[in-house]
C-alpha positions in Angstrom: 28.8 -20.7 -3.0 25.8 -18.5 -2.3 24.9 -18.3 -6.0 25.1 -22.0 -6.3 22.8 -22.5 -3.3 20.2 -20.1 -4.7 20.3 -21.9 -8.0 19.7 -25.2 -6.4 16.8 -23.8 -4.4 15.2 -22.4 -7.5 15.6 -25.8 -9.3 14.2 -27.6 -6.3 11.3 -25.1 -6.3 10.6 -25.8 -10.0 10.3 -29.5 -9.4 8.0 -29.0 -6.4 5.7 -26.5 -8.0 4.0 -29.1 -10.2 3.2 -26.5 -13.0 2.3 -23.9 -10.4 1.9 -20.6 -12.2 2.1 -18.4 -9.0 -1.2 -16.7 -9.6 -2.6 -17.8 -6.2 0.2 -15.9 -4.4 0.3 -16.8 -0.7 -3.4 -17.6 -0.6 -3.4 -21.3 -1.6 -4.5 -23.0 1.6 -7.5 -25.3 1.6 -9.6 -26.3 4.5 -8.7 -29.4 6.5 -11.8 -29.5 8.6 -15.2 -27.8 9.2 -15.9 -24.7 11.2 -19.2 -23.2 12.3 -19.1 -19.4 11.9 -21.5 -17.4 14.2 -22.0 -13.7 13.3 -25.0 -11.5 13.8 -23.9 -8.8 11.4 -24.4 -9.1 7.6 -22.6 -7.3 4.8 -20.5 -8.1 1.8 -17.3 -7.7 3.9 -18.6 -10.1 6.6 -19.6 -12.6 3.9 -16.1 -12.5 2.5 -14.6 -13.1 6.0 -16.9 -16.1 6.5 -16.1 -17.5 3.1 -12.3 -17.2 3.7 -12.6 -18.9 7.1 -14.7 -21.8 5.7 -12.6 -22.5 2.6 -9.2 -22.2 4.3 -9.8 -23.4 7.9 -7.0 -25.5 9.3 -8.0 -25.4 13.0 -9.9 -28.0 15.0 -12.4 -29.9 13.0 -15.9 -29.0 14.1 -14.8 -25.8 15.9 -17.2 -22.9 16.5 -15.9 -19.4 15.8 -17.7 -16.2 16.9 -17.3 -13.0 14.9 -18.2 -10.0 17.1 -18.4 -6.3 16.2 -18.1 -4.6 19.5 -16.6 -1.2 20.3 -13.4 -1.4 22.4 -11.0 1.5 23.2 -8.1 -1.0 23.1 -8.8 -1.8 19.5 -7.7 1.0 17.2 -9.2 1.7 13.7 -9.6 -1.6 11.8 -7.6 -3.5 14.4 -9.0 -6.7 16.0 -8.8 -9.0 18.9 -8.3 -12.8 18.2 -8.4 -16.0 20.1 -9.0 -19.6 19.0 -12.7 -19.1 19.2 -13.5 -15.5 18.5 -12.6 -12.5 16.4 -13.7 -9.1 17.8 -13.4 -5.8 16.1 -14.8 -2.3 16.0 -15.5 -2.5 12.3 -16.4 -5.1 9.6 -13.0 -4.6 8.0 -11.5 -5.5 11.4 -13.3 -8.8 11.3 -11.9 -9.5 7.8 -8.4 -8.6 8.8 -8.8 -10.8 11.9 -10.0 -13.7 9.8 -6.8 -13.5 7.6 -4.6 -13.3 10.7 -6.3 -16.3 12.3 -5.9 -18.3 9.1 -2.2 -17.2 8.7 -1.4 -18.5 12.1 -3.1 -21.8 11.6 -1.2 -22.3 8.3 2.2 -21.3 9.7 1.9 -23.0 13.0 2.1 -19.8 15.0 0.4 -19.8 18.4 -3.1 -18.4 18.6 -3.8 -16.7 21.9 -5.9 -13.9 23.2 -4.3 -10.9 21.5 -5.1 -7.5 20.1 -3.6 -6.6 16.8 -3.7 -2.9 15.9 -2.4 -1.4 12.6 0.7 0.9 12.8 -0.7 3.1 10.1 -4.2 4.2 9.3 -3.7 4.2 5.6 -1.6 1.4 4.0 -1.4 2.2 0.3 0.0 0.8 -2.9 1.2 3.4 -5.4 0.7 2.1 -9.0 2.8 3.9 -11.6 0.4 2.8 -14.3 -0.4 4.8 -17.4 -3.7 5.1 -19.3 -2.2 3.3 -22.3 -1.6 0.2 -20.2 2.1 0.7 -19.7 3.7 0.7 -16.3 6.6 3.0 -15.4 9.2 1.0 -13.5 7.1 -2.0 -13.9 8.6 -5.4 -14.8 5.7 -7.7 -14.7 3.7 -6.9 -17.8 1.1 -4.2 -18.5 -1.4 -2.5 -16.1 -4.1 -4.5 -14.4 -6.3 -1.4 -14.4 -5.8 0.4 -17.8 -5.9 -1.0 -21.3 -4.3 0.3 -24.5 -6.0 3.3 -26.0 -7.9 1.2 -28.6 -9.9 -0.4 -25.7 -10.1 2.9 -23.9 -12.0 2.8 -20.7 -13.8 -0.5 -21.4 -14.4 -2.8 -18.5 -14.6 -6.6 -19.0 -15.6 -9.5 -16.9 -12.0 -10.6 -16.8 -11.0 -7.2 -15.5 -13.5 -7.5 -12.6 -12.2 -11.0 -11.8 -8.6 -9.8 -11.7 -9.4 -6.7 -9.6 -11.2 -8.9 -7.1 -8.2 -11.2 -6.8 -6.0 -8.2 -6.4 -8.2 -6.7 -3.7 -8.3 -10.1 -1.9 -4.5 -10.4 -1.9 -4.2 -6.8 -0.5 -6.8 -7.3 2.2 -5.1 -10.5 3.3 -2.0 -8.5 4.3 -3.8 -5.4 5.5 -3.3 -3.0 2.6 -6.4 -0.7 2.4 -5.7 1.7 -0.5 -4.4 1.9 -4.0 -3.4 4.9 -6.1 -4.4 3.7 -9.5 -2.1 5.6 -11.8 1.4 7.1 -12.3 2.7 10.0 -10.3 3.6 11.5 -13.7 -0.1 11.8 -14.3 -2.1 12.1 -17.5 -4.3 15.2 -17.8 -7.2 12.8 -18.6 -7.3 11.3 -15.1 -10.0 13.8 -13.9 -12.2 13.5 -17.0 -15.7 12.1 -16.5 -15.0 9.1 -18.7 -11.9 8.2 -16.7 -13.7 8.6 -13.4 -16.4 6.1 -14.6 -13.6 3.6 -15.0 -12.4 4.4 -11.5 -15.9 3.9 -10.2 -16.0 0.3 -11.7 -12.6 -0.5 -10.1 -13.8 0.9 -6.7 -17.0 -1.1 -6.7 -15.1 -4.3 -7.0 -12.5 -3.5 -4.3 -14.8 -1.8 -1.8 -16.0 -5.0 0.0 -12.3 -5.8 0.7 -11.7 -2.4 2.2 -9.6 -1.0 -0.6 -10.0 2.8 -1.1 -9.1 4.2 -4.5 -6.9 7.3 -4.9 -5.7 9.2 -8.0 -2.5 11.0 -8.9 -3.5 14.1 -10.7 -1.8 17.1 -12.4 -1.7 20.3 -10.4 -2.4 22.2 -13.6 -5.7 20.3 -14.3 -7.8 23.5 -14.1 -5.8 24.8 -17.1 -5.4 21.5 -19.0 -9.0 20.3 -18.8 -10.9 23.0 -17.0 -10.4 25.8 -19.6 -9.0 28.3 -17.0 -6.2 30.6 -17.8 -4.3 29.8 -14.5 -3.9 27.0 -12.0 -2.8 29.4 -9.2 -3.9 27.7 -5.9 -5.0 31.1 -4.5 -7.1 32.1 -7.4 -10.9 32.0 -6.6 -11.8 30.4 -9.9 -9.2 27.7 -9.5 -10.5 26.9 -6.0 -14.0 26.7 -7.3 -13.0 24.4 -10.1 -11.3 22.0 -7.7 -14.3 22.1 -5.3 -16.7 21.3 -8.2 -14.4 18.4 -9.3 -14.1 17.0 -5.8 -17.9 17.1 -5.5 -18.2 15.3 -8.9 -15.7 12.6 -7.9 -17.4 11.8 -4.6 -20.8 11.6 -6.2 -19.3 8.9 -8.5 -17.1 7.3 -5.9 -18.5 8.0 -2.4 -15.5 6.5 -0.6 -12.8 8.1 -2.8 -9.6 8.4 -0.7 -8.0 11.6 -2.0 -5.2 12.8 -4.3 -1.5 12.0 -4.6 0.4 15.0 -6.0 3.8 15.3 -7.6 4.5 19.0 -8.0 7.4 21.1 -9.1 9.6 18.1 -9.6 11.1 16.7 -12.8 9.2 19.2 -14.9 5.8 18.5 -13.3 3.7 21.7 -12.7 3.1 23.0 -9.2 2.3 26.0 -7.0 5.8 27.4 -7.3 5.0 28.2 -11.0 2.8 30.9 -9.6 5.1 32.1 -6.8 3.3 30.0 -4.2 4.6 27.4 -1.7 4.1 23.7 -1.4 1.8 24.5 1.6 -0.3 26.9 -0.5 -0.9 24.2 -3.1 -1.4 21.3 -0.7 -3.7 23.2 1.6 -6.0 24.4 -1.2 -6.5 20.7 -2.3 -6.8 19.6 1.3 -9.7 22.0 1.9 -11.7 20.8 -1.1 -11.4 17.1 -0.2 -11.8 17.5 3.6 -15.7 17.5 3.6 -15.5 14.0 2.2 -12.9 12.7 4.6 -10.2 12.8 1.9 -6.4 13.3 2.3 -3.7 14.9 0.1 -0.5 13.0 -0.2 2.0 15.6 -1.3 5.3 14.1 -2.5 8.5 15.6 -1.2 10.5 14.1 -4.1 11.5 17.5 -5.6 14.5 18.2 -7.7 15.3 19.7 -11.0 18.2 18.9 -13.4 20.1 22.0 -12.2 19.7 21.2 -8.5 23.0 22.0 -6.7 22.3 19.5 -4.0 19.6 17.0 -4.9 19.9 15.1 -1.6 19.2 18.3 0.4 16.6 19.9 -1.8 13.5 18.3 -0.2 14.8 19.3 3.3 15.5 22.8 2.2 12.1 23.3 0.6 9.9 21.6 3.2 11.4 22.3 6.6 10.6 26.0 6.5 7.0 25.0 5.9 6.7 22.7 9.0 3.5 23.5 10.8 1.9 25.3 7.8 0.1 22.3 6.3 -3.5 21.3 6.9 -4.1 18.3 9.2 -5.3 16.2 6.2 -2.1 16.8 4.2 0.6 14.1 4.5 4.0 14.7 3.1 5.1 11.6 1.3 8.8 11.1 1.6 11.0 8.4 -0.1 13.0 6.3 2.3 16.2 7.9 1.2 17.1 11.5 0.1 18.1 10.7 -3.4 15.9 8.2 -5.3 15.3 4.6 -4.0 19.0 3.7 -4.2 20.1 0.2 -3.1 21.9 1.8 -0.1 20.9 5.2 1.3 20.6 6.8 4.7 17.1 7.7 5.7 15.7 11.0 4.5 16.5 13.8 7.0 12.8 15.0 6.9 11.9 12.0 9.0 11.7 13.2 12.6 12.7 16.8 11.6 9.2 17.8 10.6 7.6 17.7 14.0 4.4 19.6 13.2 3.5 18.0 9.9 2.2 14.5 9.1 4.9 12.6 7.2 4.5 9.2 5.5 7.3 6.9 4.2 7.3 5.9 0.5 9.1 2.6 -0.2 9.7 1.0 -3.6 8.5 -2.6 -4.0 9.3 -2.7 -7.7 13.0 -3.3 -8.3 13.9 -0.1 -10.3 17.6 -0.1 -9.2 17.8 -3.7 -8.0 17.8 -5.9 -11.1 14.2 -5.3 -12.3 12.4 -8.7 -12.4 15.7 -10.4 -13.5 17.1 -10.6 -10.0 15.9 -12.2 -6.7 16.1 -9.5 -4.0 14.3 -9.6 -0.7 13.7 -6.0 0.2 12.2 -6.4 3.7 15.6 -6.4 5.3 16.3 -2.9 3.9 12.9 -1.7 5.0 13.3 -3.1 8.5 16.6 -1.2 8.8 15.0 2.0 7.6 12.0 1.8 9.9 14.2 1.0 12.9 16.8 3.7 12.1 17.0 6.2 15.0 16.5 9.9 14.1 17.3 10.9 17.7 15.0 13.9 17.1 13.2 13.4 20.4 16.0 11.4 22.1 17.0 7.8 21.8 14.3 5.6 20.3 12.9 8.2 17.9 12.9 5.8 15.1 11.6 6.5 11.6 8.7 4.2 12.4 7.8 6.1 15.6 8.2 9.5 14.0 5.6 8.6 11.3 3.0 6.5 13.1 1.9 9.1 15.7 3.8 7.5 18.5 5.9 10.6 19.1 4.3 13.5 17.1 0.6 14.2 16.9 -0.7 13.3 13.5 -4.4 13.2 12.6 -3.7 10.8 9.8 -0.9 8.3 9.4 0.1 6.5 6.2 2.7 4.5 4.4 3.1 3.9 0.7 4.7 1.3 -1.5 5.4 1.6 -5.2 3.8 -1.6 -6.5 5.5 -4.3 -8.5 2.3 -5.7 -9.9 1.4 -6.3 -13.6 -0.6 -8.6 -15.9 1.9 -11.4 -15.7 0.1 -14.5 -14.5 2.3 -14.6 -11.4 1.6 -10.9 -10.8 5.2 -9.7 -10.1 7.5 -11.0 -12.8 8.7 -14.1 -10.9 7.5 -16.0 -7.8 10.0 -14.6 -5.4 9.2 -11.0 -6.2 5.8 -11.7 -4.6 7.6 -11.8 -1.2 8.1 -8.0 -1.4 4.5 -7.2 -2.0 3.7 -9.5 0.9 6.4 -7.9 3.1 5.2 -4.4 2.4 1.7 -5.2 3.6 2.9 -6.9 6.7 5.3 -4.0 7.6 2.6 -1.5 6.9 0.3 -3.2 9.4 3.1 -3.8 11.9 6.1 -1.6 11.6 7.9 -3.5 14.3 7.7 -6.9 12.7 11.1 -8.4 11.6 12.1 -9.3 8.1 13.0 -12.8 9.3 9.4 -13.4 10.6 7.9 -12.2 7.3 10.2 -14.5 5.3 9.2 -17.4 7.5 5.5 -16.7 7.0 5.8 -16.1 3.2 7.8 -19.3 2.5 5.4 -21.4 4.5 2.3 -19.9 3.0 3.6 -20.0 -0.5 5.5 -23.3 -0.9 4.8 -25.9 1.7 1.8 -27.6 3.4 2.2 -27.4 7.2 3.5 -31.0 7.7 6.5 -30.3 5.4 7.4 -26.8 6.7 9.8 -27.0 9.6 13.0 -28.5 8.2 12.8 -27.2 4.7 11.7 -23.6 5.5 14.4 -23.2 8.1 17.1 -23.8 5.4 15.3 -21.7 2.9 14.9 -18.8 5.3 18.6 -18.7 6.1 19.4 -18.4 2.4 16.6 -16.0 1.6 17.7 -13.5 4.3 21.3 -13.6 3.0 20.3 -12.7 -0.6 
């Protein structure tokens, strides 16, 4: 019965799309009236906010909206305060996020009242598993939006810039503010000057939308491309090489976010190759990026083929190091202890590491859930994960609260999602897979939001104008949440 109902919904969708190719994602609203925007600040980011409000306004016709950058202790980071007539924020990005929130509420019929909206995590990042030849590991929506085949090399076209801008806009609309541009199984070429120039081009397009770029790099880069005989993190020549490379990167990309590192896992090189610990390796890199405000996201997904207990290995390796990591190191931990399985308990590192920043890693792409052949709404699983109680500091020590600095002191907080995005016209392989990209962004901004509310928003924004929403979306949502 459920399969039949889903089939009928998809057929109904096909007839209602009118050749809709899905490229506009959830950003298809058009203005139904005029609005006067008043703002005394000028920048490319403010200009985007004003443009978005003017082209998608569905509030009162002839309304006047004030955009105010004013410091408030109640507003955290790039959070904002909204009402029907004003968006207030500490930063220009806060104004942009507030604009998208105001428009979302207008389009979904949600009440707009005087309210402060602060992000749960400081850094809300997509991990792209894209390779320099244009292929995407665990990607089911075509080739990479960032990298071409090797014949084109590092060329940048006008179409590339258009696509990157659309990508940045979609991310900003749901609060995502960072992107790791390449695979965790990194190419040794990622840190070459030619490759960094391509990253510069990508960064320049995405910067006005608040998207920082990050790179996944090989720990053995000093040996592979630097000409050194070792990559030992305690070797003075190795440390100097990384310092020089960090300086080069930030000269090219001033707002570069930092590195994502997969080390001593599945054959990837790491500090243990030299008798050093994960803390030794992570801290060395953290020291070289710290002057530039960078972070190191050190993945805890560690196992080898001969592992006796794969599910316990990350816990066994990282728990003895709790408290030894620099404050700009964040241990990136998959939601479950094995490997993005359809059903897993939460990883025991959540809540257990009390003196170290820990960030969740979720998989948006459907590696073990039917690829792009199946319709799967992942937000229900993520909601369950974030609300799972670790009991590490008593009842209510949920995974969300142990990672967002609510319980443990963390200088930096973050969450990552392995992206399901590719060159397919509809970005994600099929229209409904877009819901998981949307859901990740909304949960990264607010780790207390429910999967049901996200489904309601996405369905309304994506498929129906406001006057048609109530009855149709109610039925759709019930089916969607039961998939």
